[in-house]
C-alpha positions as CSV (number, residue, x, y, z in Angstrom):
1,M,6.7,7.3,-13.8
2,G,3.7,5.2,-14.8
3,V,0.4,6.3,-16.4
4,A,-1.3,6.5,-13.0
5,D,1.5,8.8,-11.7
6,L,0.8,11.0,-14.6
7,G,-2.9,11.3,-13.7
8,L,-4.2,9.4,-16.7
9,P,-7.6,7.6,-16.5
10,V,-8.0,4.6,-14.4
11,D,-9.2,1.2,-15.8
12,V,-12.8,2.1,-15.4
13,P,-14.6,5.1,-16.9
14,S,-15.6,6.3,-13.4
15,T,-14.9,5.6,-9.8
16,A,-18.3,7.0,-8.7
17,L,-19.9,3.6,-8.1
18,F,-17.0,2.3,-6.0
19,T,-19.2,3.3,-3.1
20,D,-21.9,2.1,-0.7
21,Q,-25.5,3.0,-1.3
22,Y,-25.8,4.8,2.0
23,E,-23.5,7.5,0.8
24,L,-26.0,8.5,-1.8
25,T,-29.0,8.1,0.4
26,M,-27.3,10.3,3.0
27,L,-26.7,12.9,0.3
28,R,-30.3,12.7,-0.8
29,A,-31.5,13.4,2.8
30,A,-29.0,16.1,3.3
31,L,-30.0,17.9,0.1
32,K,-33.7,17.8,1.2
33,A,-32.7,19.1,4.7
34,G,-30.6,21.9,3.3
35,T,-27.4,20.6,5.1
36,A,-25.5,19.1,2.2
37,G,-23.6,22.3,1.6
38,R,-22.3,22.7,5.1
39,R,-18.5,22.9,5.3
40,S,-17.3,19.6,6.8
41,V,-14.1,17.9,7.7
42,F,-13.6,14.1,7.5
43,E,-10.5,12.2,8.6
44,V,-9.1,8.8,7.9
45,F,-7.5,7.1,10.8
46,T,-7.2,3.7,12.5
47,R,-8.0,3.1,16.2
48,R,-5.4,0.3,16.4
49,L,-2.7,-1.4,14.5
50,P,-3.1,-5.1,13.6
51,N,-2.4,-7.3,16.5
52,G,1.3,-7.3,17.3
53,R,2.3,-4.8,14.6
54,R,4.6,-1.9,15.6
55,Y,3.9,0.6,12.9
56,G,1.7,1.1,9.8
57,V,2.7,2.2,6.3
58,V,0.7,4.7,4.3
59,A,0.1,3.5,0.7
60,G,-2.4,4.1,-2.0
61,T,-2.2,7.9,-1.9
62,G,-1.5,8.2,-5.6
63,R,-4.4,5.9,-6.4
64,V,-6.6,8.0,-4.2
65,L,-5.8,11.1,-6.2
66,D,-6.6,9.3,-9.4
67,A,-9.9,8.0,-7.9
68,V,-10.9,11.5,-6.8
69,E,-10.2,13.0,-10.2
70,N,-12.2,10.2,-11.9
71,F,-15.2,10.4,-9.5
72,R,-17.8,11.4,-12.1
73,F,-21.5,10.4,-12.5
74,D,-21.8,9.9,-16.3
75,T,-25.0,9.2,-18.3
76,D,-24.9,5.4,-17.8
77,V,-24.2,5.7,-14.1
78,L,-27.1,8.2,-13.6
79,R,-29.4,5.9,-15.6
80,F,-28.5,3.0,-13.3
81,L,-29.3,5.1,-10.2
82,R,-32.6,6.3,-11.7
83,E,-33.7,2.9,-12.8
84,R,-33.0,1.4,-9.4
85,G,-34.8,4.3,-7.6
86,I,-31.8,4.8,-5.4
87,V,-32.1,8.6,-5.4
88,D,-34.6,11.1,-6.6
89,E,-34.3,13.5,-9.5
90,E,-33.0,16.4,-7.4
91,T,-30.1,14.3,-6.2
92,L,-29.5,13.0,-9.8
93,D,-29.2,16.6,-11.0
94,W,-26.8,17.3,-8.2
95,L,-24.7,14.2,-9.0
96,A,-24.6,15.0,-12.7
97,G,-22.4,18.0,-12.0
98,Y,-20.3,16.5,-9.3
99,R,-16.7,17.5,-9.2
100,F,-14.8,17.4,-5.9
101,S,-13.9,21.0,-5.2
102,G,-12.5,20.8,-1.7
103,D,-9.1,20.2,-0.1
104,I,-7.4,17.0,0.9
105,W,-4.4,16.8,3.2
106,G,-2.7,13.6,4.2
107,Y,0.4,11.8,5.3
108,P,2.6,11.5,2.2
109,E,2.8,8.0,0.7
110,G,5.4,5.8,2.2
111,E,5.2,7.6,5.6
112,V,4.6,5.5,8.7
113,Y,1.6,6.0,11.0
114,F,0.2,4.9,14.3
115,P,-3.2,4.5,16.1
116,G,-5.0,7.9,15.9
117,S,-2.8,9.3,13.2
118,P,-5.0,11.5,10.9
119,I,-3.7,9.7,7.8
120,M,-5.9,11.8,5.5
121,R,-8.1,14.8,6.0
122,V,-10.9,15.7,3.5
123,E,-12.5,19.1,3.6
124,G,-15.4,20.6,1.6
125,S,-19.1,20.5,1.6
126,F,-20.7,17.5,3.4
127,G,-22.2,16.3,0.1
128,E,-19.0,16.2,-1.9
129,C,-16.9,14.7,1.0
130,V,-19.3,12.0,2.2
131,L,-19.4,10.4,-1.3
132,L,-15.7,9.7,-1.2
133,E,-15.7,7.5,2.0
134,T,-15.9,4.1,0.5
135,V,-13.5,4.5,-2.4
136,L,-10.9,6.2,-0.2
137,L,-11.1,3.5,2.5
138,S,-11.1,0.7,-0.1
139,I,-7.8,2.0,-1.5
140,L,-6.1,3.0,1.7
141,N,-7.1,-0.1,3.7
142,H,-5.9,-2.5,1.0
143,D,-2.7,-0.8,-0.1
144,S,-1.6,0.1,3.4
145,A,-2.0,-3.5,4.6
146,I,0.1,-4.8,1.7
147,A,2.7,-2.1,2.2
148,A,3.0,-2.9,5.9
149,A,3.6,-6.6,5.1
150,A,6.1,-5.6,2.5
151,S,7.9,-3.3,4.9
152,R,8.3,-6.1,7.4
153,M,9.5,-8.5,4.8
154,S,12.0,-6.0,3.3
155,S,13.3,-5.3,6.8
156,A,13.8,-9.0,7.4
157,A,15.5,-9.4,4.0
158,G,18.1,-6.7,4.7
159,D,20.1,-5.9,1.5
160,R,18.7,-8.9,-0.3
161,P,16.1,-7.9,-3.0
162,L,12.5,-9.1,-2.9
163,I,10.4,-10.1,-5.9
164,E,6.6,-9.6,-5.7
165,M,5.0,-12.7,-7.2
166,G,1.4,-12.7,-5.9
167,A,-0.7,-12.0,-8.9
168,R,-2.1,-15.5,-9.1
169,R,-3.1,-15.4,-5.5
170,T,-5.6,-12.5,-5.6
171,H,-8.0,-10.6,-7.8
172,E,-6.4,-9.5,-11.0
173,L,-6.8,-5.8,-10.3
174,A,-5.9,-6.1,-6.6
175,A,-2.7,-7.8,-7.8
176,V,-1.7,-4.6,-9.6
177,A,-2.4,-2.5,-6.6
178,A,-0.5,-5.0,-4.4
179,A,2.6,-4.9,-6.6
180,R,2.5,-1.1,-6.4
181,S,2.2,-1.2,-2.6
182,A,4.9,-3.8,-2.3
183,Y,7.3,-1.5,-4.2
184,V,6.5,1.3,-1.8
185,G,7.2,-1.1,1.1
186,G,10.7,-2.0,-0.2
187,F,10.2,-4.8,-2.8
188,A,12.6,-4.4,-5.8
189,T,10.6,-6.0,-8.7
190,T,7.3,-7.6,-9.6
191,S,6.3,-10.5,-11.9
192,D,3.1,-8.7,-12.8
193,L,3.3,-7.1,-16.2
194,A,0.3,-4.9,-15.7
195,A,2.0,-3.4,-12.6
196,G,5.1,-2.8,-14.7
197,F,3.1,-1.2,-17.5
198,R,1.0,0.9,-15.2
199,Y,3.5,2.0,-12.6
200,N,6.8,1.5,-14.2
201,I,7.9,-1.1,-11.6
202,P,10.8,-3.3,-12.8
203,T,9.5,-6.7,-13.9
204,V,11.2,-10.1,-13.8
205,G,10.4,-13.7,-14.6
206,T,11.8,-16.7,-16.5
207,S,10.1,-20.1,-16.2
208,A,7.9,-22.4,-14.2
209,H,8.0,-26.2,-13.6
210,A,5.6,-26.5,-16.6
211,F,8.4,-25.5,-18.9
212,T,10.7,-28.2,-17.6
213,L,7.9,-30.8,-17.8
214,L,7.2,-29.8,-21.4
215,H,10.5,-31.1,-22.6
216,D,11.8,-34.6,-22.9
217,S,14.5,-34.0,-20.3
218,E,15.5,-31.3,-17.9
219,R,18.7,-30.8,-20.0
220,D,16.5,-30.0,-23.1
221,A,14.5,-27.5,-21.1
222,F,17.6,-25.8,-19.7
223,R,19.2,-25.7,-23.1
224,A,16.1,-24.1,-24.7
225,Q,15.9,-21.5,-22.0
226,V,19.5,-20.5,-22.2
227,D,19.4,-20.4,-26.0
228,A,16.4,-18.1,-25.8
229,L,17.2,-15.9,-22.8
230,G,21.0,-16.1,-22.5
231,R,23.4,-17.4,-19.9
232,N,22.3,-14.8,-17.3
233,T,18.9,-16.4,-17.0
234,T,17.5,-18.0,-13.8
235,L,17.0,-21.8,-14.0
236,L,14.5,-23.6,-11.8
237,V,16.3,-26.5,-10.3
238,D,13.8,-28.4,-8.1
239,T,11.6,-30.1,-10.6
240,Y,13.3,-33.5,-10.2
241,D,16.7,-33.9,-8.4
242,V,18.2,-30.6,-7.3
243,A,21.8,-31.7,-7.3
244,E,21.5,-33.1,-10.8
245,A,19.7,-30.1,-12.0
246,V,22.4,-27.7,-10.7
247,R,25.1,-29.8,-12.3
248,T,23.2,-29.8,-15.6
249,A,22.5,-26.0,-15.4
250,V,26.2,-25.1,-15.0
251,E,27.2,-27.6,-17.7
252,I,24.9,-25.9,-20.2
253,A,25.2,-22.2,-19.1
254,G,28.7,-22.3,-17.8
255,P,29.9,-20.3,-14.8
256,E,28.1,-17.3,-16.3
257,L,24.8,-18.7,-15.2
258,G,22.8,-15.9,-13.7
259,A,20.9,-17.7,-11.0
260,V,19.1,-20.8,-9.9
261,R,15.7,-20.8,-8.2
262,I,14.6,-23.2,-5.4
263,D,10.9,-23.5,-4.9
264,S,10.4,-26.4,-2.5
265,G,12.0,-28.4,0.3
266,D,14.0,-27.3,3.4
267,L,15.1,-24.0,1.9
268,L,17.8,-23.4,4.5
269,L,19.4,-26.8,4.0
270,V,19.0,-26.9,0.2
271,A,20.4,-23.4,-0.2
272,H,23.6,-24.3,1.6
273,R,24.0,-27.5,-0.5
274,V,23.4,-25.6,-3.7
275,R,25.8,-22.8,-2.8
276,Q,28.5,-25.4,-2.1
277,Q,27.8,-27.2,-5.3
278,L,27.8,-24.1,-7.4
279,D,31.1,-22.9,-5.9
280,E,32.7,-26.3,-6.6
281,L,31.5,-26.2,-10.2
282,G,33.1,-22.7,-10.6
283,A,29.8,-20.8,-10.7
284,T,30.8,-18.6,-7.8
285,E,28.9,-15.6,-9.1
286,T,25.6,-17.5,-9.8
287,K,22.9,-16.3,-7.4
288,I,20.3,-18.3,-5.5
289,V,16.7,-17.2,-5.5
290,V,14.2,-18.9,-3.1
291,T,10.4,-18.9,-3.3
292,S,7.7,-21.1,-1.8
293,D,5.1,-19.5,0.5
294,L,7.6,-17.1,2.2
295,D,6.6,-14.6,4.8
296,E,8.6,-12.2,7.0
297,Y,9.3,-15.0,9.5
298,A,10.6,-17.4,6.9
299,I,12.7,-14.7,5.3
300,A,14.2,-13.9,8.7
301,S,15.0,-17.6,9.3
302,L,17.0,-17.6,6.1
303,A,19.2,-14.7,7.1
304,A,22.2,-17.0,7.6
305,A,21.5,-18.9,4.4
306,P,23.5,-18.2,1.2
307,V,20.4,-16.8,-0.4
308,D,20.6,-13.8,-2.8
309,A,16.9,-12.9,-3.4
310,Y,13.4,-13.9,-2.3
311,G,10.2,-14.3,-4.2
312,V,7.0,-13.7,-2.2
313,G,3.4,-14.2,-3.3
314,T,0.5,-15.3,-1.2
315,Q,1.6,-13.9,2.2
316,L,2.3,-10.5,0.6
317,V,-0.9,-10.0,-1.2
318,T,-2.9,-11.1,1.8
319,G,-1.1,-8.7,4.1
320,S,0.7,-11.5,5.8
321,G,-2.4,-12.4,7.9
322,H,-3.8,-8.8,8.1
323,P,-5.5,-8.0,4.7
324,T,-6.9,-4.7,5.9
325,A,-5.5,-1.7,7.9
326,S,-8.9,-1.2,9.6
327,M,-9.0,2.5,8.7
328,V,-12.2,4.5,9.1
329,Y,-13.5,7.7,7.7
330,K,-15.2,9.9,10.2
331,L,-16.8,13.4,10.3
332,V,-14.8,15.3,12.9
333,A,-15.9,18.9,12.4
334,R,-18.7,20.7,10.6
335,A,-19.9,24.3,10.2
336,E,-22.4,25.7,12.7
337,S,-24.6,26.6,9.8
338,G,-24.6,26.7,6.0
339,G,-23.0,30.2,5.9
340,A,-19.7,30.4,4.0
341,D,-18.0,31.9,7.0
342,A,-19.7,29.8,9.7
343,P,-17.1,28.5,12.2
344,L,-16.4,24.9,12.5
345,V,-17.4,22.9,15.6
346,P,-15.9,19.6,16.5
347,V,-18.1,16.5,16.4
348,A,-17.5,12.9,17.4
349,K,-19.2,9.6,17.8
350,K,-19.7,8.4,21.4
351,S,-20.2,4.7,21.8
352,S,-19.0,1.7,23.8
353,G,-16.9,-1.1,22.4
354,G,-13.8,0.9,21.4
355,K,-15.5,2.8,18.6
356,T,-15.3,6.3,19.9
357,S,-13.5,9.0,18.0
358,I,-12.0,12.4,18.8
359,G,-13.6,15.5,17.4
360,G,-11.9,18.5,15.8
361,R,-9.8,19.2,12.7
362,K,-6.4,17.7,13.5
363,W,-2.8,18.2,12.8
364,A,0.0,15.7,13.5
365,A,3.7,15.9,14.2
366,R,6.4,13.4,15.2
367,R,8.5,14.4,18.1
368,Q,12.1,13.2,18.1
369,D,14.3,12.2,21.0
370,P,17.8,13.8,21.6
371,Y,19.3,11.2,19.2
372,G,17.1,12.1,16.3
373,Y,14.8,9.1,16.4
374,A,11.0,9.3,16.7
375,E,9.7,9.1,20.2
376,A,6.0,10.1,19.9
377,E,3.2,10.7,17.4
378,V,1.6,14.0,18.6
379,V,-1.9,14.6,17.3
380,G,-3.8,17.8,18.2
381,T,-6.4,20.4,17.5
382,G,-5.9,24.1,17.5
383,P,-2.5,25.8,17.3
384,V,0.6,23.7,16.6
385,P,3.2,24.0,19.4
386,A,6.3,25.9,18.2
387,D,8.7,23.1,18.9
388,L,6.7,20.8,16.6
389,A,6.0,23.3,13.8
390,D,8.7,21.9,11.5
391,R,7.8,18.3,12.3
392,Q,4.3,18.3,10.9
393,L,3.3,15.3,8.9
394,L,0.3,16.2,6.8
395,V,0.9,17.7,3.3
396,E,-1.5,19.3,0.9
397,L,-2.6,16.8,-1.7
398,V,-5.6,18.5,-3.3
399,K,-6.4,22.2,-3.3
400,G,-9.7,23.5,-4.5
401,G,-10.3,20.2,-6.3
402,E,-7.0,20.2,-8.1
403,V,-4.3,17.6,-7.4
404,V,-1.1,19.4,-6.2
405,A,1.1,16.6,-4.9
406,R,1.4,13.9,-7.4
407,E,4.7,12.1,-7.3
408,S,6.5,9.0,-8.6
409,L,6.6,5.7,-6.7
410,D,10.3,6.0,-6.3
411,V,9.8,9.1,-4.1
412,A,7.3,7.2,-1.9
413,R,9.6,4.2,-1.7
414,D,12.6,6.3,-0.6
415,R,10.4,8.2,1.9
416,H,9.3,4.9,3.5
417,A,12.9,3.7,3.8
418,A,13.8,7.0,5.5
419,A,10.7,7.0,7.8
420,R,11.3,3.4,8.9
421,A,15.0,4.2,9.6
422,N,13.9,7.1,11.8
423,L,11.9,4.8,14.1
424,P,13.4,3.2,17.2
425,L,15.3,-0.1,16.4
426,S,12.6,-2.2,18.0
427,A,10.3,-1.2,15.2
428,T,11.8,-3.9,12.9
429,Q,11.5,-6.7,15.5
430,L,9.2,-9.4,14.2
431,S,8.1,-10.4,17.7
432,R,4.7,-9.2,18.8
433,G,4.6,-5.9,20.5
434,E,2.8,-2.6,21.0
435,P,3.2,0.4,18.6
436,V,6.9,1.4,18.7
437,I,6.0,4.9,19.7
438,P,2.9,6.2,21.6
439,T,0.3,8.6,20.3
440,E,-0.2,11.7,22.4
441,Y,-3.2,14.0,22.1
442,V,-3.0,17.8,22.5
443,H,-6.4,19.5,22.6
444,G,-6.9,23.2,22.0
445,G,-9.1,25.6,20.0
446,S,-12.2,24.7,18.1
447,G,-12.8,22.5,15.1
448,S,-11.4,25.2,12.7
């Protein structure tokens, strides 16, 4: 369990400015109109999955909880807003005392989702809920996109472990979040020490080509690494001649050599040749790690190769072509008036171009077929049908402003493995297709 899982402060003193200006100007106008205190329900969902994807993966929930807890307008932040003239003094006074006091429900981290799934539901006054839109979407869109790519890659890899190696290919803070999401999606380790420190993810790493080039010979480089790190280390063997490097590696480390890493060339062909050479040299237990711009398709193509682990960087931290999950945060219900007991009424945007939404406070459940596999994502308003009562997906995350569902990454990681295994087998196919199960809507009752 890492520091974020324990609810300790994030890397910035406040998350309050991880927002768009219009959140504050809406608040200002609502305060003036007397509507900022109306009970409201916002939901996070996506209208569609990335083209060709068959399921999505919820990730970033733990980071959302930290962001909500640290959403505070301190003196410096308030001074900035005052100097820029973004809001008036009445709004500044309101922000100075901001503490989210509402409720948040959501799909637990690691769960899968589909178009229309109410991934997160935020309830409270309009003023306190509307301010959270940007930071929640920023976290969920990024982390869920990375987790979905990681899930596809881990499915393609089967029992072979995956190493997250993307820190140098993205923003330094995004790299930490990406490593966290990759772990939820099935990766085993990360090369990023900040992710290891913050989230207790296992870390790995040995050497790059620079270390070999530093020395007068490859033999000197291997000797130095083995002397420092032991025979169980991983030696990078493609700086010069692979066959010669493998021969030298085994000569220096002996058959106890932990692994060799291949980072270039025709990985399928080279892996077969290296495996044969290692076995002939008696290093039958030495593993082969491959890297070099891998994605889920490249990993799948190496299924028949004698490869023991994969290192993935660029394609992972960019969502393997889909760097966002396209989630939105929409008001779906609000009170008829400002009264504490005023009933909720559903509200929804009506527009062309596929941007419509469905009003009402929603629940979600996953119906199973006779064999125990998921067959439909059922989303509804009003009472939950009795046959779906024990299949509901949303769990309480925040109650009365207090986090009630913080958990370790290992729990989310295990949950994802179980959720993916519960989907029809076609979910793990890499060929393009529609969502693996349909979303069905059940309408009933009001927005409450």
